C-alpha positions as CSV (number, residue, x, y, z in Angstrom):
1,X,96.5,78.0,95.5
2,X,97.7,74.8,97.2
3,X,95.0,72.8,95.4
4,X,94.2,71.3,92.0
5,X,92.8,73.9,89.7
6,X,91.9,73.7,86.0
7,X,93.4,76.3,83.8
8,X,91.0,78.8,82.3
9,X,91.1,77.2,78.8
10,X,88.9,74.4,80.2
11,X,86.1,76.9,79.8
12,X,86.7,76.8,76.1
13,X,85.6,73.2,75.8
14,X,89.2,71.9,75.9
15,X,90.0,69.0,78.2
16,X,93.2,70.4,79.7
17,X,94.0,71.0,83.3
18,X,97.0,72.5,85.1
19,X,97.9,71.2,88.5
20,X,99.2,74.0,90.7
21,X,101.2,72.5,93.5
22,X,102.1,74.1,96.8
23,X,105.6,75.7,96.6
24,X,105.6,75.9,92.8
25,X,106.2,79.2,91.1
26,X,102.4,79.5,90.3
27,X,101.2,79.1,93.8
28,X,98.9,82.0,94.6
29,X,98.3,83.9,97.8
30,X,95.0,84.6,99.5
31,X,96.4,87.1,102.0
32,X,94.2,89.8,100.5
33,X,91.1,87.8,101.4
34,X,91.5,89.5,104.8
35,X,89.9,92.6,103.2
36,X,86.6,91.4,104.5
37,X,87.9,91.8,108.0
38,X,89.1,95.4,107.5
39,X,91.1,97.4,104.9
40,X,94.3,97.8,106.9
41,X,94.7,94.1,107.5
42,X,95.5,93.5,103.9
43,X,97.8,96.5,103.5
44,X,99.8,95.6,106.6
45,X,100.0,91.8,106.0
46,X,103.2,90.2,105.0
47,X,102.0,89.9,101.4
48,X,102.1,93.7,101.1
49,X,104.7,94.7,103.7
50,X,107.1,95.8,101.0
51,X,104.8,98.7,100.0
52,X,106.1,100.6,103.1
53,X,109.7,99.3,103.0
54,X,112.6,101.3,101.6
55,X,113.9,100.0,98.3
56,X,117.0,97.7,98.6
57,X,120.3,98.7,97.1
58,X,120.9,96.2,94.2
59,X,124.3,94.5,94.1
60,X,126.3,95.7,91.0
61,X,126.9,92.9,88.5
62,X,127.4,92.6,84.8
63,X,124.4,90.4,83.9
64,X,121.2,89.0,85.4
65,X,119.2,86.0,84.4
66,X,115.4,85.7,83.8
67,X,114.0,82.2,84.0
68,X,110.5,81.3,83.0
69,X,108.4,78.2,82.2
70,X,106.3,78.6,79.1
71,X,103.6,76.0,78.3
72,X,100.8,75.6,75.7
73,X,97.5,76.2,77.5
74,X,96.1,73.0,75.9
75,X,98.9,70.5,76.3
76,X,100.5,72.1,79.4
77,X,103.9,71.4,77.8
78,X,106.3,73.7,75.9
79,X,105.0,74.1,72.4
80,X,106.9,73.1,69.3
81,X,109.3,75.6,67.9
82,X,109.3,77.7,71.1
83,X,111.8,80.6,71.2
84,X,112.2,83.7,73.4
85,X,114.3,86.8,72.9
86,X,114.6,90.0,75.0
87,X,113.9,93.3,73.4
88,X,114.5,96.8,74.7
89,X,111.4,98.9,75.4
90,X,112.3,101.5,72.7
91,X,112.7,98.7,70.1
92,X,109.0,98.1,69.6
93,X,109.6,95.9,66.5
94,X,112.4,93.9,68.3
95,X,114.6,94.6,65.3
96,X,117.7,94.8,67.5
97,X,117.1,92.1,70.2
98,X,119.0,92.3,73.4
99,X,119.5,88.5,73.4
100,X,119.5,85.7,70.8
101,X,116.5,83.5,70.4
102,X,116.5,80.9,73.2
103,X,114.5,77.7,73.6
104,X,113.7,75.6,76.6
105,X,116.4,73.6,78.4
106,X,116.2,70.0,79.4
107,X,114.0,70.9,82.3
108,X,111.6,72.7,80.0
109,X,112.5,76.2,81.3
110,X,113.8,79.1,79.3
111,X,116.8,81.1,80.7
112,X,117.9,84.4,79.3
113,X,120.9,86.4,80.4
114,X,121.1,90.1,79.8
115,X,122.8,93.2,81.3
116,X,121.7,94.3,84.7
117,X,119.1,97.0,84.5
118,X,117.5,95.6,81.4
119,X,114.2,97.4,80.7
120,X,112.0,95.9,78.1
121,X,109.9,92.9,77.1
122,X,110.2,89.3,76.0
123,X,109.0,88.2,72.6
124,X,107.7,84.6,72.6
125,X,107.1,82.7,69.4
126,X,106.1,79.1,68.7
127,X,104.8,77.0,65.8
128,X,101.3,76.5,67.4
129,X,100.5,79.5,69.6
130,X,99.8,83.2,69.0
131,X,102.8,85.5,69.2
132,X,103.1,86.7,72.8
133,X,104.9,89.5,74.6
134,X,105.7,89.5,78.3
135,X,106.2,92.8,80.0
136,X,107.9,92.1,83.4
137,X,107.3,95.5,85.1
138,X,110.4,97.7,85.5
139,X,114.1,97.0,85.2
140,X,115.8,93.7,86.1
141,X,118.3,94.4,88.8
142,X,118.7,90.9,90.0
143,X,118.1,87.3,88.8
144,X,114.3,86.7,88.5
145,X,112.1,83.6,88.3
146,X,108.8,84.2,86.5
147,X,105.6,82.4,87.2
148,X,104.5,79.8,84.6
149,X,103.0,81.5,81.6
150,X,100.4,79.9,79.4
151,X,100.6,80.4,75.6
152,X,97.4,80.5,73.7
153,X,96.4,79.4,70.2
154,X,94.1,81.4,68.0
155,X,91.1,79.0,68.3
156,X,91.3,79.2,72.1
157,X,91.2,82.9,72.0
158,X,88.2,83.0,69.8
159,X,86.4,80.4,72.0
160,X,87.3,82.4,75.1
161,X,85.8,85.5,73.6
162,X,82.6,83.6,72.7
163,X,82.3,82.2,76.3
164,X,82.3,85.7,77.7
165,X,80.1,87.2,75.0
166,X,82.8,89.4,73.4
167,X,83.2,89.9,69.7
168,X,86.9,90.5,69.1
169,X,87.8,93.5,66.9
170,X,90.6,93.0,64.4
171,X,92.2,96.4,65.2
172,X,92.5,95.7,68.9
173,X,94.4,93.3,71.2
174,X,94.2,91.1,74.3
175,X,96.0,92.0,77.5
176,X,96.4,89.7,80.5
177,X,97.4,91.6,83.6
178,X,99.0,89.4,86.3
179,X,99.3,90.6,90.0
180,X,102.2,89.6,92.2
181,X,102.5,90.4,95.9
182,X,105.6,91.1,98.0
183,X,106.3,87.4,98.2
184,X,106.5,87.2,94.4
185,X,103.3,85.1,94.4
186,X,100.4,85.5,92.0
187,X,97.7,86.9,94.2
188,X,94.0,87.6,94.5
189,X,92.5,90.8,95.6
190,X,94.2,93.2,93.2
191,X,92.0,95.6,91.2
192,X,93.4,96.5,87.8
193,X,92.7,99.5,85.5
194,X,94.2,100.8,82.3
195,X,94.0,104.2,80.5
196,X,92.8,102.8,77.1
197,X,89.7,100.7,78.0
198,X,88.5,97.4,76.8
199,X,86.2,94.7,78.1
200,X,87.5,93.4,81.4
201,X,86.9,90.1,83.3
202,X,88.6,87.7,85.6
203,X,88.2,84.0,86.5
204,X,86.6,83.4,89.9
205,X,86.3,79.8,90.9
206,X,87.0,78.9,87.3
207,X,84.3,81.0,85.8
208,X,84.6,84.2,83.8
209,X,83.2,87.1,85.8
210,X,82.8,90.7,84.8
211,X,85.2,92.2,87.3
212,X,88.6,93.9,87.3
213,X,89.7,92.3,90.6
214,X,92.0,89.2,90.5
215,X,90.8,85.9,91.8
216,X,93.0,83.0,92.9
217,X,94.7,82.9,89.5
218,X,96.0,86.4,90.0
219,X,94.9,87.4,86.5
220,X,92.6,89.9,84.9
221,X,91.9,89.9,81.1
222,X,91.3,93.0,79.0
223,X,89.8,92.3,75.6
224,X,89.4,94.7,72.7
225,X,92.1,97.0,74.0
226,X,93.0,99.6,71.3
227,X,96.3,99.1,69.7
228,X,99.2,101.3,71.0
229,X,100.6,101.8,74.5
230,X,98.4,101.2,77.5
231,X,99.2,102.1,81.1
232,X,98.1,99.5,83.7
233,X,97.8,100.1,87.4
234,X,97.1,97.6,90.2
235,X,95.6,98.5,93.6
236,X,94.9,96.5,96.7
237,X,91.2,95.9,96.4
238,X,89.0,97.7,99.0
239,X,91.8,100.1,100.0
240,X,92.7,102.1,96.9
241,X,96.4,101.6,97.8
242,X,98.4,101.4,94.6
243,X,100.7,98.3,94.5
244,X,102.3,98.8,91.1
245,X,102.0,99.8,87.5
246,X,103.4,99.0,84.1
247,X,103.2,100.1,80.4
248,X,102.7,97.6,77.6
249,X,102.2,97.9,73.8
250,X,99.0,96.4,72.5
251,X,99.4,94.7,69.1
252,X,96.6,93.2,67.1
253,X,97.1,89.4,66.7
254,X,99.3,89.3,69.8
255,X,98.7,88.1,73.3
256,X,100.2,90.6,75.8
257,X,101.1,89.6,79.3
258,X,101.6,92.6,81.7
259,X,103.1,91.7,85.1
260,X,102.5,94.2,87.9
261,X,104.6,93.9,91.1
262,X,105.1,96.1,94.1
263,X,108.2,98.3,93.9
264,X,111.5,96.4,94.7
């Protein structure tokens, strides 16, 4: 965003703020704001130029590395006891993890190495936050650097639901869909949908609004999504042009992050 912005947990009565700096991995794009000037301007902008580009041929290599910064949404620091492991899509219980449990390095970032073509999710656990799964959208064919991901504690989730007037159901889950453009930036102007329902809202200028279209945070929240697999699609708002899709498993008691990117 290139400006100071409070993270959405401030709405929960928690005095915590995240500083998004220009050039960081959480800087967002507003290229899709051009939609007001015509539909084609957004689709043909540099932020979405890859939608019409042929897919690149990935270099063959034995392993790829996924790097991500994980922070507690209250403290904005890695939570105590943080560990991450990669799990294959078919291993829904992560009983045969593709990597060992890995914690943050000296710089606070987590780095996992796995075979090229890995297709699955990352299971994220800590002593203070809800168990979280991150679905990164498709196979990993090259080294990737994920945007900063906020981990949420149970009290924050309950408070968030109260703010938006949602009574959470015990047999359902919470899905946070994140939209990335061709520049690998979290981006506004992406309309999300899923095939299993739930109450949907996004944060616009720091306030929860009943909309399925991302604001500057590049994030849409689906609450009370039935447990099981859900198929999520993102489209460039105002054009109907699909920009990406992913499938994630909704689990009660978990926070599910589902990243949606344009095809490589």
